[in-house]
C-alpha positions in Angstrom: 0.0 0.0 0.0 1.3 3.4 -0.9 0.9 6.2 1.6 0.2 9.7 0.2 0.8 12.7 2.4 -1.4 15.7 1.9 0.5 18.8 1.3 -0.5 21.7 3.5 -1.7 24.6 1.4 0.1 27.8 2.5 -2.2 30.7 3.3 -0.7 34.1 4.2 -3.0 36.9 5.0 -1.8 40.4 4.3 -3.3 43.9 3.7 -2.5 46.4 1.0 -4.3 49.7 1.2 -6.6 48.3 3.8 -7.8 45.5 1.5 -7.3 41.9 2.5 -5.4 39.5 0.3 -4.6 35.8 0.9 -1.5 34.6 -0.9 0.0 31.1 -1.1 3.6 32.0 -1.4 6.1 33.1 1.3 7.9 35.7 -0.9 6.9 38.3 -3.4 8.6 41.2 -5.1 7.5 44.8 -4.6 6.2 44.7 -8.2 4.2 41.6 -7.6 2.6 43.1 -4.5 1.8 46.3 -6.4 0.2 44.2 -9.2 -1.8 42.2 -6.7 -3.3 45.4 -5.3 -4.0 46.8 -8.8 -1.9 49.8 -8.0 -1.0 52.3 -10.7 2.3 51.9 -12.4 5.0 53.9 -10.7 3.3 53.9 -7.2 5.6 53.4 -4.3 5.0 50.5 -1.9 5.6 50.7 1.9 5.5 48.0 4.6 4.0 49.3 7.8 6.4 49.1 10.7 4.9 48.8 14.2 6.1 51.4 16.8 7.8 54.7 16.3 10.1 53.6 13.5 9.5 54.7 10.0 7.7 52.5 7.6 9.9 50.6 5.1 9.9 51.5 1.4 9.8 48.4 -0.8 11.6 48.6 -4.1 10.0 47.0 -7.2 12.7 44.3 -7.5 13.0 43.8 -3.7 12.0 40.3 -2.5 9.7 40.6 0.6 9.4 37.7 3.1 5.6 37.7 3.9 4.0 37.0 7.2 0.3 36.9 8.1 -1.0 40.1 9.5 1.5 42.4 7.7 0.2 45.6 6.2 1.4 47.5 3.2 0.2 50.7 1.5 0.8 52.4 -1.8 1.6 56.1 -2.4 1.2 57.7 -5.9 4.3 59.3 -7.4 4.8 62.9 -6.4 3.1 62.6 -3.0 6.3 62.6 -0.9 7.4 65.4 1.3 
């Protein structure tokens, strides 16, 4: 008899611009996260950082390790400073 192990389906829950997304991968690039959120081309992505530290900018080619409960937001080009 052959035993078959069920593979556990990965579910990571994140928010981008206050909208919930469930992804099944542990890593995505900034560009992939922007595309997932349907953000306009050229928008900047930020990862919210708890506490008094500044939120982290995520570059388009940067690979982000994802964890459930993380929050991201986008900012249109030209809305800095």
